[in-house]
N, C-alpha and C positions, 0 to 999 in steps of 0.2 A: 493445455492445461497445466499450470507449472506452480512449484512453491519456490519462494524468493526470500533469503534471511533477508532481515532488516538489520544493516550493520551500523552502529554509531561509534565512529572511532574506530578502535578494535576489538569492539564489544559486540557482541550479539544479542539483541533487544528484544527480537522477535522475526515472525514469518508472517508471509502473505500468501494465500491461494489465489492466482490469478489466472484468468483465461482472456486471450484475445479474439473478439468475435470480426472476424475480418471484413464479412459483408456488413454489417453496421458500423464498423469501424470504432467499435466500443472496448476499452479498456475495462474489465469487468475485476473489482477485487473483491474476491467473493468472501472472503473472511480475513480477519489478522489477530493476529493472536501475539500476545507480549511475554518476555520471558519475565521470571521474579528478578524485581529489581530495576525494570526498565524505567528510564526518565519520561515524565508527562514531557519535558520541554524539547524532546525531539519531533514532537509532531509537525513544527515545520519544516524542517529536514525530511521528514518523512514523504510529506504533502508536496514538497520540491521534487523528488526523487520519483515519484509516481507520475508526476507531470510529465518529467525527464523520459522516462521511458515511455509514456503513451506518445510524445512526439516522436520517439526514435520508430516506434512501430506503427506510425500514421493514423493514430486514434482521433478522431476528434471530440470522442466524449469520453469520461472517466464513470463508470458507475461503481458504487459501493455498495455491498451486500450488509446483511445484519448483523454479521459475528465482528463485534468491534470492541477490543478492553476500553474499558472505563476511562482510563487516563490517557485514550487518543478520542474519547469521544467526538471533539472539534475535527475530527481528520477530514472528512466530506466536504468539500467547499466547492 
């Protein structure tokens, strides 16, 4: 279980609480939080970064939790 900052350029725009289930090979994004003023346009970059982390960890699936800021509701795909 760990919390990762979400950086967009040099700006901290949010954070994600994550866990990796090795047996299920699943990266679980348990909750996502946006900082005030976080850009909605960052969603594609965030999605790509989560996928890159999942690949690095050897995850075959990504599971998103229920806590998701409204500006990034389209994140799980």
